[in-house]
N, C-alpha and C positions, 0 to 999 in steps of 0.2 A: 557286403559293399566297405569301403572304405576311402579315407583321404589321404592320398599321396602314400599308401599302402598300410597304414596303420589306424588302430581304432584305440583309444581317441585319435584323431587327427592332430598334426603338427600344431604347436602353439604359436599364437601371434601375441607378440609382446611389444609395448610400446609405453611412452611416457605421457603423461596427463598433458594434453594441448598439442601432441603431436596430430598430423594429418598421417593417415595410412593410406598410402596411393599406390601402391603396387601388388594388391590380391588378386592375382590371376585364377580364374575358377575355369577349367577345362573338364566338358562332360565327356569322358571316356566310355559312357556306358553305350549300350544299344537297345533296340527293341523297344523305342517309344518311351524310354525312360529321360524325360525331362528332367531339369534341376534348377535350384536357385539357392543360394547362401542367404540366410537372414543373421544379422549380427545382433544377437540376444541382448537387449538392454541398452545398446548403443542409440542415443537421442537422435541422430541424424537430422542435426538442427539445418533447417534449409536445404537438406541433402535428402529428401524424402525417395527420391529415384534410385539410392543406394540401400535402400532397405531388405531387399531382395526377397521378397514375396510374390511368387507366381499369382496370377489373377488380381493381385492389387497394386504393386508398384513394378512389375515387369511380367513379360512372357518368360516361359521356362526357357532355359538354355538347351538347346537342341544337342542331340548325341553329335559329337565332333565339333561343336561350336566352344566358343569361348566367351567370357565376359570378364573385364577388370573393375573390380570395384575400390571405390575410394571413400573415405569418410574420416571425420575428425573426432578424437577423443576427448570429449568435453567433460566426462566425468571420469572417475577413477576408482580402481578396484579389480574385482574378479568377476568375469563372464564367460560366454561361450560362443560358438558360432555353430548353428547347425543347417541342415537342408529344410525348405520349406514346401518342398514338393511330395505331395501325398505322406506316405509312412517313411522315406527314406531316413529320416533324422534316427530312426530306431533301429535301423539296419546297420548303423555305424557311421554315417555322415555328420559328424560332429566333432568339436576339439575345444580348446580352451582359449581364452583371451586374457593376458594380464596387462593392466595399464597403472602403471606405476605412479604414485603419488603418495601424498601425506596419509598417515595412519592414527587412528585413535587411541592406539595401544601399542606398547613398545614389544620388540621381538629381537632375538638373535639372528635367524636363519630363517629364509623363506623357502619352505619344501616345496611351493607350488601348487598345482591343482590337484585334488582328487576328486574325480569323476564319479557319481555311483550311477549305474544303469541297471535295467534288467535286461533279460534276454530270455531267448525261445529257441528251441532246436529248429522249430519251423520259421519260416520267415514271418515279419509281420505283415505283410502281403497276403501269405497263405492263411493266417489266422484272422484277416479282416472280415472274410465272408463269416466266421462264427460270430466275430464282434456285431455284426450287422444284423444277425438274426437271432442270436442267442445271449448276447450280452458280452461284457469283457471275459476274454480267455484267461485261464490260469496259464502264468508263466514258468517256465522252468527254472531260471536262475537268476543272480544278480552279479554285476561287475565291479569292481573297484579299479579305475584304472583301465579297463580292459581285462581284466584278471580275476579269475576265481578257480575253484577246483569243481569237480563233477564226478559222482559216484556212478560210473558207468557199468551197472550189473556185477558190482563189487571190485571193480578196477578204478582208481582213485585218477583222472586226468586232469590236465591243467595244472596252473600253479598259482599261489596266492600274491597279491602287491604287498610288498614290504618296504618299509623304511627305517632308517638308523638315527638314533639320536645318542646325544651325549649329556651325561648327568650334569645337571645345573644350567642347561642352556634352555631356551626359548625358541618355538618353532611355529611360523604362521602356516596355516592349512587353508586352501582356498577350495570349498565345497561347493560342487554344483549337483543337482540332482537333474539327470538328464533322461529319465525313465519314461516310458510310454504311458505305464500307469501304475507307478509304486511311490506311494507316499512313505518315505523312508524314517526313521530314528537312527540317528547316527552318535557314537560314542567311542572311547578308547578305555579300556578296563583301567581302573585305578587312577585315572588321570582326569581332571578336569579341563574344560574348554572355557576360554575368555573370548566372548563374542566380540568383534570390535568392527564389522559391515554387514549390511545385507544388500543384495541387488544394488551394487554401487553406490551406496550410501554409507557413510561412515556413522558409527552410532556409538552411545555412551557405552563403554565397555561394562559388561555385566558377565557373570560366571553361572555354568551348568553342567552338570554330568552328561547330558543327553540332550539332543539337539532336533527337533523337527524339522524337517526339510521337504518340502513337495515340489512337485514337478516344475521345473524351470527356474526355480529359486537359487540363490547364491547365497552363502554365510562365508565370511572370512572369520577364522578363529586362531587363537595363541594355545598352543600347548606347553605346559612346562613341564620339562623333563626333570621331575622332582623324586624319582623312583629309585635312583641309585643303581640299579641293574635289573636283569630280567628280560622276559620277552612277555608281549601284552596283545590281547586281540584287540583289534581295531573293527568294531561292528556296525554294519547296516542293515538294518532289521525293517522289513517291510510292515507298516501299520496295519494289521491283518483285518480290520474291520472294512477296509475298502480297498485292499491290495492283496491279490491272490497269486502265490508263488509256492513252487513244490520244494524249494531250498531255503526256506524263510529262516531257518537256524543256523544256515551255514554260509552266509555272504559276508565273509571276513577276509581283512587283512592282518598283517603283523608289525607291529611297533618293537624294535630291539634295542638294546642299550649296547649289545655287543655284536659286531657285525658279522662276527664268524660264526655265530649261533645257528644252528639249523632245526632247533629244538620247536615242536609247537608248544604255545602258551597254554597255560593250565590254568589261566584267569577264570574269573567269574563275572557276569556282565551285573550292571547296574538294575535294582529293580524297577527303575524308570521304562526300560525296555517291556515290561508285562502290561502298559497302558497301550491298548489296541487303538484308541481313537484316532482318527485323522484329524489333526489339527494343525495350526500354525504355531510357532513360538508365542507365548503369553505377550499381547501387545503393549503390555506395561512396562515390557524390558525393551522394547524396540524403539529407544530414545534416539532421534537424530543427533548427532554431534552438534551439527551447525543447526540452529533453530530456524525453522522456517514453517508459517503458518497460513491457510488458505483464509481468504477473504470470503464473506457471505455471498452466494451467487445473486446475480442480478433478478434472476426467474426461479420459480420451483425447478427441482429436480426431475429427472425422468426416472420412472421405475421399470427395471429390465428383468422381465419374470422369465426364468430357465425352467423349462417343462421337457418332456420326451414324448415323442409320438412315434407313430409308425405311417411309412408311404409304401405301398407295394410289398408290405411284409417285412419292411426292413427298418431298423431303428433309425431315427433321425430326432436329433436335439434341435429346440427352438428358445429363442430369445425375443422374448413379446411376440409370441406367436409366429415367428419368422424362421424358417431354417435356412442357413446360409448355402447358397449354391451358384458359384460363380464360373465363368469359362476361362482357361488358362489364356487363351489366345486374345483375350480382349480386357485388359487388365484396367482397373478404375482409373489409374493415372494417365492410360492412353485415352480414355473416355473424356476425362477434364482436359487433356491436351487439346482434343477434338471439339470441344464444347458440347459433347453428348451427355447432359446430365440428368437425364430422365431415369431415375433409379426405379428399378422394380423391388418386390418384396425380397426376392431369393438375393438381391444387391446387398440388403440390409445395412444401407448408407444412413447414419444419423449426420447431418450437415450442421457444423458449428461455423458462423459467419463472423462472430464478433471477434475482435481484437484484445487478446490478454484479458479475457472474461474467465472468471472461476465458474467451472461447470461442476455439478454434483449430480451422482447417478446412484441410485438404489438398484442393486443385483440381489434378488432372492430366488428360493426354489422352496417348493414343497415336496421335492423328492429327497429320498434317504442316500442321497449320492454327493459328495462333495467334489469341487471342481476348482483347480488352481486357475484362476484368470488372469492372463496376462494382457498388457497393453504396449503396444509398439509406440515408441517415438516420445516417450514421457515417462516421469515418475507420476505417481499419484498418490495423495494423502489417503490413509486409511482412518476414516471418521467416527464409525461404529461397525458393529458385528453382533450377531447374536443367533440362537437355535431358536428363533420364534419367528411368528410373521411382522414385518417392519410396519410401524405406524408413526405417526408424526409427533407421538410422546418420547420418540427415543432421543436421548441425549446425545449431541454429536458433539466429539471431542476435536476442537480446533485450536487447540494450545500446542503446537510443534506435535503432531500425531505421527505415527509412523509413517514413511515415505519410502515406496519400494515401485517395483513394476509387475510383480506376480503376487496375488494373494488368493488366499484359500476361501471360498464361498462355502460355509458350513452346511452339513445335511439339515435339511428341513430350516432353513433359515437364511440370513441376509448379510450382505455387508455394505457399507455406504461408502463412495470414494469420490474424491474431486480432484480435478487437475486444472491448469491454467491452459488457456488456449494461445501458446506463444510459439507453436511451429506447424506452419502451413504444409498440408500434405494430406494423404490417405492413410490412415495408420488402422490397422487390423487390430481388434481386441479378440481374444479366444481362448477358450479353455485349454489347458496343457496337456491334458490327457490325450494321447494321439488318436485313438478310436473316436473320442468325441469331437475332435476338430474335423475329421475327416466325415464325420455324420452331421456336420453343420452348426456346431455350438460355436460361432464365432459371428462378429458383425464388424463394421468399419466406422469410423469416422471419418468424414470428410472435413478437414478444418481449415478455415480461410481460403475456400477454393481460388476466390479471385487474384490471391497472391502466389499460388503455387508456380506461376509463369510456365516456362519452357526449357528449363534447364534439363539436360539429360536426355532429350527428346530424340536427339539423333542415334545415340546408342540404344535407348527403348525400342527405338521401330526396327533397327538392325537385328537385335535379339528376336522381335517378334516376326521378322520376314523370314530369319532362318526356322524359327519354331514351326510358322505355317508352312512353308515348303516341306519341312520333315513330316507334319501331319499328313499333309495331302499325299505323300508317299508311303508312309508306314500304316496309314488308316487306323489312327490312334482313337480311342473311344475314353472318355472321362468316366470315371465311375464313382468320384468322390467329390467333396466339397469345394475344390478346388486350389485349399490351403493345407 
């Protein structure tokens, strides 16, 4: 699969404050493949109906049908769009978004996006049966902006992503981890990275040799071309304690000081790549440039316990003993429009009725698996995290803590988040491991439902009518969580 014939798809570029009003999505697939495009990290302030999530904010776009999305860029930096229908995103239905605005660090040249992916020679759909019955499958390769090489029985196929620099200049790279199940470490041999933003939040710059970037996360880094000459490996290395890949040591691109060079680099990796733990960047380093701190919650926070179980011999993930399973044809937003808000356990809705209230949640697990948790429609503050059981003695950092939209729940541990109820809508929160999302590791916050209104209802109903007609004709059966 591809967007406009390329992987990654074409980039969307705008300025901070722009209204992006002409994104036409046409579903040219067949055989029951619906779609919907989510604008990852875009806040969708008062435009919840444009969030692009089948079963939550829309029905799937039927084959042969189209939908035009419109949203406003209320934050700036680097992010991406991707399908939110089943496992399509990891077949190539994704692309970069650049929102120009201020930067917390200086640079000379913007090199654009570098999207880190994982890849399998079987489709994600083919591997889903294995994932449901035996656990995460081993993937075959990884890609940098859709490129890498592969040793096919002694024949090297494919090509590497390359970029050229001039000595003495500095370059901005916009990193995104688009993988289905690969926690990456990223670095460029002999060069340091100055990190200036995460998840559309500018931060106080800090330097590192190697950056940990987990699924759904973005980091903007500045690379100083201070080596004078030569060719250098650009490395994306799966964190092996939780990422299984058959090409772990050869997911690489090349940075060249001489554009005419065709030589393979001979440089060595930083020793930090030997650390196989699946972690976020150190939270002490992730200091938002514009200080913003949460107030105390008006009531005690909820504890969201992540567990795994089996239903009919298939793996299912649970949050607070509920596994997410919602029908494509009856999205949450349509139910709200129709005043039908009797939620079931499988809808897993938490209603947040209060206006501009700070809400706190503890997400924890006793399982030895990390989960990159992504919240739609919001940034959240990361107040605490640890590899132990959470209790009330844990100190919460409320003094300008890290603020982002995707955080890693550590193995056998917890993370405490908070956000402000300032954006009415139905907002999905889910693990960004593709298998886990499809296996039910998701929930939704219905925020200030009385203020959601009926904006977008005509378009939503039109898309649902087309989907319903297609389902009746094609006899489609849903076999995943709906998101």
